[in-house]
C-alpha angles and dihedrals in degrees: 000000000000125000116268131191093249090055092051093048094049092043095053094039094055095046090049091048092054090048093048094048090048093052091046093052092046093050094050093047119094115243128228119242088225104087094200095048092045096050099040103027102027089245090294091287107118114130119221094259092056090048090052094045095046095047090049098049096036087064099032109074140115094302086065102034096037100027100044094040086047089067087059095209138103094234092082089068087082090075089063098036091051089048088072088067090050092052091050090053089051092048101048105024114024106031094058088052094049091050092046090058094037092233124188092189129025090237091060086074089062092055090050095048097042095033087225129115095199096065088052091051094046094052091045089053090053090051090050093049090052093048096046100040102031118018103034096048091043090055093048092048095046094049093047093047091050093054091047095050096040097052098021088228122174095228120128112254091230092054089055090047091054090053092049092048094049098049093039093053091051094068093049097043100046104028107033122206094323092063091041094052095045094048089046092056098049092041089049094055089052095044097046092047093051094041089056089048091052091050093051093045090049092052091046090052090063092037090247087291115140095175116131093036112117113257092235088064093054102043127098092201106088121208121228092264097044127102091263113022110204092240092061089068087074098044126030096004091066092053094043089057093045090052098044100045102030108035105022109107093212092062104030093047089076093053091045090057098069124104092243144011091252093053090049092048092053090054093047093050091048089052089049092054091050089048092051101044108026113023103057095060095046094051098050113021097064090050092051091049089049088055090056092047102039108009124233104344099150122207092359090067099092098044092045093050094048092046093051101042108035121083115241098261092051095044090057090051092047092050088053090050092050092047090049090050092051092047095047095046090046094049092044091057091044093052092047091047092050089051091053093049097044099041102032106031114014096045091044101047109015116027130352095205110039126164095259098202096044093045091047089052094058094039090052093049092052092048092049091053092048092047092050090055090056096057095097090067090064095042090091118129092194095068133037121244095243095052091048091050095048095048095047095044091056085077089069110018100068095043089052093047091049090058091052095045095050092043094050099041099044143039128202091051118150106224091220090067090056094044090054092046093049091054089045090052094054092050094042094052091046089053090050091044096057094083088051094067091104104018139042094238139042118232120209121171090343092306116117123215114193115212091248089057088048090057091058091046090050093049093051091046092053093049090051092047091049095051093042094051090045091056105034104030103030097029096230124138111220115223129200107254111163096119094060090064092072101038101089124075114273128226 
C-alpha cells in the first residue's frame, strides 16, 4: 500500500484530536501541591476508567501487535491469558499493600520492609536497565517496522524511531503521569476498536477458513520445544506475570495514582476483563491469517496484512492508532523510569530536594538517546521481538521479584543477604541463558530446560540463597510475616 492524501489527513487529524483532548483534560484537572505526587502519580486523582485504559495501552503496543502476530501462531495468546492472573494478584494482594505504605514507587516498599535504602536503589537500577536497554528500544523498533511494512515507505527505520522517540517523550516530560494516562485511554479506545476490525476483516478475507494452516500454529498446547511449552504455564509463566503486573513500576504506577484502593481495584479488574476477552484474539489471529496468505514472514506479518486489507480511510486511522500506542507506551515507560531515578536514586544519593520536572526532563532525554542506540539489537529477522524481549528481561525480572517475595513474606531479613542474592541471580540466569543464544531451550544430558523454566529455577535459587545468607552469614532468623502486611488501615 502506498500513502494517499486521505490517509495522511485522517492520520494527522486523529493524532491531533488525541493530543487536544489530553491537554483539555489536563488543564481542567486540579493539581496536587506535592510536586512529586503530581508528576508521577497524577496527584492521586485517576478515576478507574483512566487506570484501566492506561494499564491496557501501556502494555499493548507494537511489541504485542507486531511481535506476537509475528510468531504467526495461537500459542502466543498464553502471554495475554496468563496476564489476567497477574492483574488479579496486583488487584487483591499488591495494591492494598502499596496504598497501606503510601508508596510513590513500587521499590519504596522494599526500603520500608527491609529498612534499607540500598536494596531499593539496586532494584530501581535493574528496572532502569531493563527499560532503557530492552523495552524502550523494542518499542521504537516495532513501531518503526510496522509503519515501514504497512505503507511500504522508503524511510529509514532509524529516522522513524527518532520521530517516535521525540513525540513520545513530549507527553511524559511536559505532562507527567496525568497526561500519559489520559492519552493512553483515548488512544486505547481507538486502537482496540480498529484492532478488532482488522481481526474480523482478516478472517473474512479467508472466509473464516483456517484449513491448510499447520496444526502446531493453531494449538494452545505447546510441545517441549515450542515457544511456550504447556508445562511452563505452571512454573516460570506464573512468576513472570506476578513480576510484570504487580511489581513493575510502569504498570503499577497507574493503579497507585487513584484516590483510593477501591477505585484502583475497579480499574485493574476492568483491565483484566479487556485482557481476557479482547486482547488474545487481536494478537494472534491476524498473524495466523497472514501465514495462510503470505507464508512465514515474521514480524512483518501484521503491517503487511493491515496494509493490504484495510481500505485507505481505515488504514490511515489504524496507523494513527498504532503510532498513538507506541507513543503512549514509550512515554509511560519514560515517566516510570524518571520516577525511579528521581525518587529512589537521585533523592537518596545526590540531592534530597530536586526540581522534579526539570530533573525528569534531563533524565528522560538521556534515556531516549541510550534507548535509540540499542535498536540494532532488535533489528534481527531471525527472532521475533517478543521472544527477544522476554529472554533478555529474564536477567532482571526474577532477581527483582525475589527481592519482593522475600521482603513481603518474611521479617528479620538483613538486606545485604538479598542484595547479594539479586546480583547472584543476574549472573546465574546469564550463565544459564548462554546456551539459549540460538534455541529456546537449554539441553543438558538429554534434558531440555526452556528459558521460562529457567526463570522459575533462578527465582527459587535466589530465595534459598537469600535465606541461607541471612541465617548463616548475617546471623538473622527469618520469620514468616505475611499477615502483618494487611493489618493496618488502608487508604
